C-alpha positions, 0 to 999 in steps of 0.5 A: 891294233891287231898286234895290241889284240894279239898281245893281250889274248894269251894273257886272257886265256891264261887268266880264264885257264888259271880262273876255273870259272865263267864268271865275268865272261861273255860267250856272245862277246867272244863269238863276236870277236871271232866272227870279226876275225873271220871277217878280217881274214875273209876281207884280206883272202877276197882282196886281189891287191893283197893276195897279189903281194901275199908273199910280202905281207903274209904276216897280216893273215898270221896275226889274224889267225893267230888271234882267231885261235887264241879267242877260240881257245878262250871260247873252249875255256869258257864252256869248260869253266861254265861246266865247272861252275855248274858242277860247283852250284854257282 
């Protein structure tokens, strides 16, 4: 699941960058997704079994952080695109 989400977010960020509009986007949805990644990261960091084996399973946290960063970038683009929409009178 985390790999599929990770593969799709860069495409979504690129599409948001090129579209230059916030139409069809939901800020609440993006924030909830990022909160989910924060919860996943926190769960891993608080799991003593995972932390004992982090040397072998570091990549799991890496993908959580990478996906969080992609969604955060999409949030930044949403704010930019919303401003562009406002300037264009949309």
